[in-house]
N, C-alpha and C positions, 0 to 999 in steps of 0.2 A: 504493499499498499504504498511505504514513504518513496520508495521509487516510484512509485506513478506519478506520486505530485511532484518529484524533482523532476522527474523525465518531464510532465506539464509545464513547469515555470520555467525546463531550459526552454521549451519549445516555444512557448509565447516570448520570451526574451529573444533568440532568433528570429520570430517573425519581427518584432516589432523594431528588431534591427534592419531584417530586409526591409521594411515599408520602410524605413526613413530616410536607407539609403537608398533606395529605388526612389524617391521623390526627390533626390538632390541627383541624380542620373538625370530626371526627365526634366530639369531646371537647364543645368548642365546640356543639353542636347537641346534646349531651343533656344540658349545664347550661343550654341554654335551653329545652328540654321541660321540665327539672325544674322552673326559674323559672316560666314558663307556667302550669303546673299550683300551684304555691303562690299564684301571681296569682289564680287562677278560684278557688280553695278561699278565700282572703280576700275575693273579689266576693261569693263565697255566703255567706258570715257576715255581709257589712256588709248581703247582702238580707234574710237570716231577722232581723238584727238590727234591721231596721229594717220588717220587719213584726210584732218583737213575739217573733219564735220562738229568738231565737239568745241566744248572750249579750252583755250589757253593752260596747260598743263601745271606750266612754269609757274604759274599763281601758287603752287601749294610745296615749289621746291623748298622754301625755306620758312616753312609752316608745318607746325607739328598739336598733333592732338594734345590736350591738357591733362595734368595728371586729377585725381579726385583730390588732391591737399588744395590742388589751385582753383579750385571753386570762388574761396570766401575773399584767399586774396586780389583774385580777379577783377573783385567789386573795388578794391583800392586804387587797381592800375586804373579803370574805368573811373573812379575818380579825379586820378592825379590828370585824366588825359581830360578831363571836359571842365576841370576846376577853371582852367583859363575863361572857359563859356561862363560860367554860370559857377561861383562857387558854394550856393546853396541848393546842388542838382540834389535830385532824388535816383539812387541809386539803389535799387533793392531786385532781391534774386526772387522769382516769381516758382522755380522749380520746390519739389519738396523732398527731402534725399532718398529717401523709398526710389522717387520716381528717375531720380539721377543715377542710383545705381542701375534698376535695373534698363532706363533707355542710352545711356551713356552719353548725354546732355546737360545742359544748366539754361534756364530761360532767367535771362534779368529785365526790369522793366528800368527804362533811365529816361526821364523829367528833366527837363532845361529852360530857364529862358532865357530867352538870345538878346544881348545887346551887341554882341562884337561877332560880325557873319565869320572875317576873318579867321578868327580864333575859333567857331566852328567845322572852318572846312581843316584847317589844321586839326583839332581832332579828329575827324574822320578821318583823315590819311594817314596820322597814328595808333589809330585803330586797325586798319584797312592791311599797314606793315608791321604790325604787331609778331610776332612769331607767333600767334595760337589762329587753329583754324574755327571762324567765327561767321555766322549769317546775321543779316539784316533779317526780323523774320512780319516785321510790325512797321510801318512809320507812319508818321501824320507831324502834319506842320499847322500850327497859329496863327491865324494874321489879327492885326487892329490897325482901322482906318487912322492915318495919320490923321494932323490936326486942318489940310485944308481938304483933307475927304475925300480928294482925287487918288492918294494912290492906298496901299497896305503894307503893312509892315510887318516883318518875322517877328512876333514876340516867342514863341513857344514852341518845342520840340516833343514829342512823345515816343521814344522808340523803344522797340520789343527786338532783341539779341540772343543769339543764340550762342552759347561756347561747347563745342563738342571735345570731350574726352575720350581717356581711353580704354 
């Protein structure tokens, strides 16, 4: 009787361990499939660019994916870039931590009041020239009428930026 109870306990422990490893294997297989799709898309992009059909691959030569540890420091980099445009710019991370780990990207929202258009252009150029692979997901500009009422003046910008991670 005692041996039967021990055998049942060991069997249930082995089944639980096997079940938990099975779930981990499924998650890893999904991640591998997603990475295979990304690799195939990148290969198609390279083939298309070699044939002259696609975008210029040289855009990505000096760029790299960010590490997970760079998600928060990237906010400081954005603050530094846009400080000359608006010292009180609102920069926030839209993504949740579990979404960042699952999807391998982090989304940021940047709200600026624009007083110096040249500084804005310089900040956007610095962002474009940064070592990170980023994509502007949403971009909106707010205009206000000037004193004479004939022209409009750029008053604010809101953009959503995606930082791609390893």
